[in-house]
C-alpha positions as CSV (number, residue, x, y, z in Angstrom):
1,M,-30.9,17.3,-21.3
2,K,-30.1,14.4,-19.0
3,K,-29.6,14.8,-15.3
4,I,-26.6,12.7,-14.0
5,K,-27.5,10.9,-10.8
6,L,-24.8,9.5,-8.5
7,P,-25.5,6.1,-7.0
8,N,-25.1,6.1,-3.2
9,I,-24.6,9.8,-3.0
10,P,-27.4,12.0,-1.5
11,E,-29.1,14.6,-3.7
12,P,-27.5,18.0,-3.3
13,K,-29.1,20.3,-0.8
14,G,-29.1,23.2,-3.2
15,H,-31.2,23.7,-6.4
16,Y,-28.8,22.1,-8.9
17,S,-27.6,18.8,-10.4
18,P,-24.1,17.4,-9.8
19,A,-23.9,17.1,-13.6
20,V,-26.0,17.2,-16.8
21,E,-25.4,15.8,-20.2
22,H,-26.5,17.6,-23.4
23,N,-25.5,16.8,-27.0
24,G,-22.5,14.7,-26.0
25,L,-21.2,17.0,-23.4
26,I,-21.1,16.7,-19.7
27,F,-21.3,19.7,-17.5
28,V,-20.1,19.0,-14.0
29,S,-21.0,21.4,-11.2
30,G,-18.3,22.7,-8.9
31,Q,-16.9,20.0,-6.7
32,L,-15.6,20.8,-3.3
33,P,-13.1,18.5,-1.4
34,I,-15.9,16.5,0.2
35,N,-15.6,12.8,0.7
36,H,-18.6,11.4,-1.1
37,A,-18.6,8.2,1.0
38,T,-18.6,9.9,4.4
39,G,-19.8,13.4,3.7
40,E,-16.7,14.7,5.5
41,V,-15.1,18.0,4.3
42,E,-11.4,18.1,3.8
43,T,-10.1,21.4,5.1
44,G,-6.4,20.4,5.5
45,E,-3.6,20.8,3.1
46,I,-4.4,22.2,-0.4
47,E,-2.8,19.1,-2.0
48,K,-5.3,16.8,-0.3
49,Q,-8.2,19.2,-1.1
50,T,-7.2,19.4,-4.8
51,E,-6.9,15.7,-5.2
52,L,-10.3,15.0,-3.5
53,A,-12.1,17.7,-5.6
54,L,-10.5,16.3,-8.8
55,R,-11.4,12.7,-7.8
56,N,-15.0,13.9,-7.2
57,V,-15.1,15.3,-10.8
58,E,-13.7,12.0,-12.0
59,A,-16.3,10.0,-10.1
60,I,-19.1,12.0,-11.7
61,L,-17.6,11.6,-15.2
62,Q,-17.4,7.9,-14.8
63,V,-21.1,7.6,-14.0
64,A,-21.7,9.8,-17.1
65,N,-19.6,7.5,-19.5
66,S,-16.6,9.8,-19.5
67,D,-13.3,10.4,-17.7
68,L,-10.7,12.9,-17.0
69,N,-9.0,12.3,-20.4
70,H,-12.2,13.6,-22.0
71,V,-12.3,16.9,-20.1
72,L,-12.4,19.8,-22.4
73,Q,-12.3,22.6,-19.8
74,F,-11.8,23.1,-16.1
75,T,-12.6,26.1,-14.0
76,I,-10.7,26.1,-10.7
77,Y,-11.7,28.5,-7.9
78,V,-9.0,29.0,-5.3
79,S,-9.2,31.0,-2.1
80,E,-5.4,31.5,-1.8
81,M,-3.4,32.2,-5.0
82,D,-0.3,31.5,-3.0
83,D,-1.3,27.8,-3.1
84,W,-1.4,27.8,-6.9
85,D,1.9,26.0,-7.5
86,K,0.8,23.2,-5.1
87,V,-2.6,23.0,-6.9
88,N,-0.8,22.8,-10.3
89,E,1.5,20.0,-9.2
90,V,-1.5,17.8,-8.1
91,Y,-3.3,18.7,-11.2
92,R,-0.3,17.8,-13.4
93,R,0.2,14.5,-11.5
94,I,-3.4,13.4,-11.9
95,L,-4.0,14.6,-15.6
96,G,-0.6,13.6,-17.0
97,E,-0.2,14.5,-20.6
98,H,-3.8,15.7,-21.0
99,K,-4.0,19.5,-21.0
100,P,-7.6,20.7,-21.3
101,A,-8.5,24.4,-21.4
102,R,-8.5,25.9,-18.0
103,A,-9.3,29.0,-16.0
104,I,-8.2,29.8,-12.5
105,V,-10.4,32.1,-10.6
106,P,-9.3,33.6,-7.3
107,V,-12.1,33.9,-4.8
108,K,-12.4,35.4,-1.3
109,D,-14.2,32.4,0.4
110,L,-15.5,29.0,-0.5
111,H,-18.2,26.9,1.2
112,F,-17.3,25.1,4.4
113,G,-14.0,26.9,4.6
114,T,-12.4,24.9,1.8
115,K,-9.7,26.3,-0.4
116,I,-10.7,24.9,-3.8
117,E,-13.7,24.1,-6.0
118,I,-13.4,22.5,-9.5
119,Q,-16.0,22.4,-12.3
120,A,-15.6,20.8,-15.6
121,I,-17.0,20.3,-19.1
122,A,-16.2,17.0,-20.7
123,A,-17.1,14.9,-23.8
124,V,-18.9,11.6,-23.5
125,K,-16.7,8.7,-24.6
126,E,-17.4,7.5,-28.1
């Protein structure tokens, strides 16, 4: 098992890795809509939160020699199911024709008052 370390990003405060690679698969921990460069939490519109969380997944995958087109499965946690159509539109725009397996999990609250958290499993590029 190989821990994926992100350049210029502080280590997580919790007891976890942003991602690990094992046997050609990358397991990305849940990503909140937090700007990696500034550390600022996005608590505005769900569209902005969704894009930032997906871009955080993408940044981790790039460091791990993968990308969004190699994602096999997403798990998306949302605090407001009424936002689902908006989340899905951003997801569709960013992923295009790629349709990995996906689960949507409604939750009561997410850390820092955010509305979305996204985790992923992806394959390493060949």
